[in-house]
N, C-alpha and C positions, 0 to 999 in steps of 0.2 A: 591441700596441705598435707604433708607427710606426718606420720605418727610422731617422729622425733621432734619435728618443729612444734607440733601441738603440745607435746609433753614439756618441751623446753619453755614455751610461753606460759604454760600453766604453772611452772615453777616460780615465775615472777609474782604470782599470787600466793602459792603454797608456802614458799619460804617465809614471808612475813607472818603468815598464820602460825607456822611452826615456832617462830621466835616468841610469840606470846602464849602459846599453848603450854600446859604443864608438862615439863620433862620428868619431874618426879615430885612426890609428896613426901615431905620429911617432917618429923616431929619427935618428941621425947617418947620413949618406949614405956610409957606409964598409962594406966587406965585414966579415962576422962580427959586426956590431952589429945587434941585433934592434930591433924597434920597440916602443914603449910605447903601450898603448891609453889614450886620453883620453876620458873621459865628462863629462857635465855635472857630476856629483857630484865626480869627481876634479879637474876644472878649478876648481870652486868651492873645494875644499879647498886647492888651491895658491893661489888668489886671496886667501883669508882670511889666509894667512900673509904675503902681500906687499902687497896693496892692499885695504884694508877697504872704501873707498868703491866701487871697481869691483866688489868681491864683492857688495856690497849691490845694486848695479844689475843685475848678471847674475842674482842670486838672484831679484830681482823679475821680470825679463823672462823667465827660463827656467822658473821654478817657480811663483811666486805668480800672475802674470798668466794663464798658461794654465789653471791650476786654478780660479782665481776665475771665469774665463769659463765653463768647463765646468760648474761648480756653479751659476752664475747661469743658464745656459741650461736646465739640468735643473730648476731651481726654476720657471722660466717654463713649461717644457713640462708640468710637473705642477700648474700653476695655483697655485703658492705665492708667486709674485712677479709684479709688473705688467710688461707688455711695454715700458713706457717706458724700462726699463733696457737694452734691446737695443743702442742706439747706444754706450753705455759698454762693454758686453761686446764689441762689434765692435772697438772701439778696443783693448781688451786683447788681442784676437787678433792685431792688427797689431803690437803690441809683441813678441809671441812670434815673429812672422815675422822681426823684425829680428835676433833671435838667429841664425836660420838663415843670413841674409845675412852676418853677421859671421863665422860659422864658415867659410862658403864662401870669403869674402874672405881669411881667414887661410890656408886651404889653397892658394889661388892664389898668394898672396904668397910663402909659404915654398917652394912648388914652383918659383917663378920664380927664387929666389935660388940654388937647387941646393946649399944647405949642409945641408939636412936632407931626410930621406925622409919624405913624408907621404902616407898613403893614406886614402881615405874609408872609414869604418866603417859597418856596417849600422845603427847607432844614429842616424846623421844622417838616413838615409832614413826610419826609424821616427819620429823627432822631426818631420821635415817632414810625413810622413803625418798625424801627430796634429794638427799645427797646421792643415793644410788641411782635415782632417775636422772639426775644431772650427769652422772658418769655414763649411763646408758645413752643419753641423748648426744653427748660429745663423741662417744665411740661410733654411734650410728652416723653421725655427721662426718666423722673422719673416713669411714668406709665409703660413704656416698660421694664425698668430694674426691677421694682418691680414684674411685672406679670410673 
């Protein structure tokens, strides 16, 4: 099995881990107050209670788009789907990358205000790795299929 196939199949496990891993730790910037870990799942739970439309968008960008891309690339890699779908799958990967940008922007804005303590969690790095690995796997698949 090629490296791109192995990497893509590993993403089927790594993405769900990234969804429950802490993206950031947030809390009040005062002594004796701890920080609360925020993950994709916990953020979605909070969004569903306050803004259903935004929760639907984030659910699509953070969960459905990356998984549809990984599954689609796997189907192409194993000859079960035509390669004509690759441009659509590449677009889905870009949507997932938008999530990472928004999380990073949130961290920068909150840190700049100095009202809250925000620290990057290891889940943000894992989620970023998953998105970039997904982009790499689809690019490698496109080159292999075309050649």
